[in-house]
LUMLOSE-210931 format. One record per residue (C-alpha): residue in three letters; x, y, z. Coordinates in steps of 0.5 Angstrom, whole numbers, plus 500, padded with zeros to 3 digits. Example, Ala and Ser with C-alpha at 12.3 -4.5 7.8 and 13.67 -1.06 7.14 Angstrom:
2
ALA525491516
SER527498514
***
This chain:
257
MET904881092
SER903888096
LYS905894093
LEU910896099
ALA914891104
ALA911891111
GLN916896114
ASP914901109
LYS906901109
PHE903908111
LEU896911113
ASP894913106
LEU889918106
SER887917099
ASP886910099
TYR880909103
GLY877905097
ARG882899098
PRO877895103
PHE871896098
GLY876894092
LYS879888096
PHE872886097
LEU870887090
ALA876883087
ASN875877092
GLN868877089
LEU871877082
LYS877872083
ASN874866080
THR870869074
ARG872871067
PHE872878069
THR879881068
PRO883887071
ILE881891065
HIS874890065
VAL874893072
THR878899070
LEU873900064
LEU867899070
PHE871905074
GLY871909068
LEU863908067
THR862910074
GLY866916073
LEU862918067
ILE856917071
ALA858922077
ILE859927071
TYR852926068
CYS849927075
ILE853934076
LEU850936070
GLN843934072
ASN845938079
GLN844931083
TYR850933087
LEU849928093
LEU848922088
ALA854925084
SER858924090
PHE856917091
PHE859915084
ILE865919085
VAL867915092
LEU864909089
LYS869910083
SER875911088
GLY873904091
ILE872901084
ASP879904082
ALA882900087
ALA879893085
ASP883893078
GLY890892082
GLU887888087
LEU884883082
ALA891883078
ARG895881084
ILE890876086
LYS890873079
ASN897874079
THR896878072
PRO900884073
SER900888066
TYR903894063
THR896895059
GLY892895065
ARG897900069
TYR897905063
LEU890904061
ASP888906069
SER892912069
VAL889915062
PHE882914064
ASP884918071
ILE886924067
ILE881924062
LEU876923067
ASN879929071
PHE879933065
LEU871932064
LEU870933071
PHE873940072
MET870942065
THR863940068
ILE864943074
CYS866949070
TYR860949066
VAL855948072
SER858953076
LYS860958071
THR867959073
ASN872962069
ILE875956064
TRP882959064
LEU882958072
THR878951071
PHE884949067
LEU889952072
ALA886948077
PHE886942073
ILE893943072
GLY894944079
ILE891937081
GLN895933076
LEU901936079
GLN899934086
GLY898927083
THR904927080
LEU908929086
TYR904924090
ASN906918085
TYR913920084
TYR915920091
TYR910913092
VAL913910086
ILE920911089
LEU918908095
ARG915902092
ASN922901088
LYS926901094
SER922897098
VAL924890099
GLY919885096
GLY915891093
ASP911892087
THR916895081
THR911895075
SER911903076
LYS918906074
ILE921912077
PHE923914070
GLU919912064
TYR923913058
LYS921907053
SER916902053
PRO917896057
LYS917889055
ALA910886055
LEU908882061
PRO905875060
GLY898875057
GLU899882054
SER900884047
GLN906888046
LYS903893041
SER897895046
VAL903896051
ASP907901046
ILE900904044
LEU898906051
PHE905908053
ARG905913048
ILE899916050
TYR901916057
THR907919056
ILE903925052
VAL898926057
TYR903925063
GLY910927060
VAL909935062
PHE907934069
ASP913929070
LYS918933067
ILE915939072
ILE916935078
HIS922932076
THR925939075
LEU923941082
ASP926935086
LYS931932081
GLU934928087
ALA929925090
TYR930918087
LYS937918091
VAL933918098
LYS934911101
THR926911104
PHE921916106
PRO918915113
ASN911913114
TRP909920117
PHE911924111
MET908919106
THR901920110
LEU902927109
LEU903927102
SER897922101
ILE893928101
TYR895929094
GLY893922092
LEU887922087
GLY882919092
PHE883924097
GLN882930091
LEU876926089
LEU873926096
ILE874933097
ILE870934091
ALA865929094
VAL864933100
MET864940097
LEU858938092
PRO853936097
MET855942101
ASP853947095
LEU860949095
ILE861948087
GLU863955086
TYR869954091
ILE872947088
VAL876951082
PRO879956087
PHE880951092
PHE885947088
ILE889952085
VAL891954092
TYR891947094
THR897946089
LEU901951093
PHE902946098
ILE907942093
PHE912947095
VAL912946102
LEU912938101
ILE918939096
GLY921943101
ILE920938107
ARG923933103
LYS929937101
THR930940108
VAL929933112
PHE931928108
LYS937930104
VAL940925099
***
């Protein structure tokens, strides 16, 4: 099952790892590897990238950051190939992402001797960026005929476990998910309460929005590191966050409910 119907598909600048993800998923489709195993693998890859930054191996760190994005795409692809969608995988993927993002920015802070409070502000910024992207993207997916509806626009309670997964695991991961993402969701929903009423978003707007997708955020870091611009990563993402208001302004002005 595709995430979007054919007419709703757009050029996702953050999804450059998808071809590799599909390739890896196809290699694993007849093996015992599950999407959860792939999620664990991208978590490990992210930790290796962080270790490389600590060792001042910035080019190698960039390689593993980009590789992480490719592996990150593979768990969902494998779930679709094996027809084993799960909330466990969906929440675990998101929890790993925010943990790795935090560790990545704290590592950049340590190595570059950037102010820790500015670093924390940049971390909050990238989470708000990603939340806005996911908010609009999930709205589009849920309104797209035949699209993937595993992700919900508003998640107030733990969903019923899908076949093959434990309800207890879903409940635990849902609680963790709501703790680490809840405040960001509330901020974005407050800034644009009525976005879910829009019938659809045009492809050009979604492509513009995709600069806030995690893959594109990581690509920016992967480019800046070997260019010896590590000192500018935190300030960049603080300023980059301000574009949130431009995107929400476009939504409210052009795509009225």
